[in-house]
N, C-alpha and C positions, 0 to 999 in steps of 0.2 A: 776877565774882570772879577768874576766870582771866585775863580780858584785863588785869584791873588788876595781877594778879601778873606777867604777861609784860611789861607797860609797866614796872612798876618794875625787873624783871630787865635789861630792855634799857637802861634810863636808869642803872643800877648799872654795868652795863658800859661804857657811854660815859663816864660820870664817872670811873671806873677808868681807863680808856685814857688820858683827858686829864690825869689827874694822874700817871701814869707818863710820858707824853710830855713833861711839863713840869718834872718833878723829877728831879734827877740821882741823888739818893739812892734814890728808888723804882725808877728804870730800872736802876740797878746792882744793886739787891735782886731784881729781876725776873730779871736775866741770871744772877746767882749761883744763884738757886733752879732755874732752868732747867737750868744746868751740873750741878748736884748730881743732879737727877732724872734726866738723861741718864746720869751715870756709874752710878747705881743701876740703871737698867733695863739698861745693856750688861752689868752684874755678873750681873743675874738671868738674862739670855739665855745668858752663857757657861756659867753653872750648868746651865741647861737643856739646853744643847747638850751638855755633857759626860756628863750622865746619860742623853741620848737613845740614843748608840750601844749602850750596855749593854742597854737596854730591847729594842732591835732584835735583838740577838745571841740573847737568851733566847727570843723568839718565833719559832715556825717561820714561814717564808715561805709565804703562800698563793699557789697558781698558779691562775690564771684559766682558765676553760674557754673555748674557741673553737669 
């Protein structure tokens, strides 16, 4: 059962790649979606980095023993 699922998954990925490679509309849709995803990830990372220094200032620094 698991082998059949993996085979179907692999065939689906190959089929999707062929459709995207041969269709201008599908290729442009994939590129647009990737650009939107990267933009959202950049925004989330910027927000996280802005919050991070505040959290570091509130926590006292730990000194390591040598």
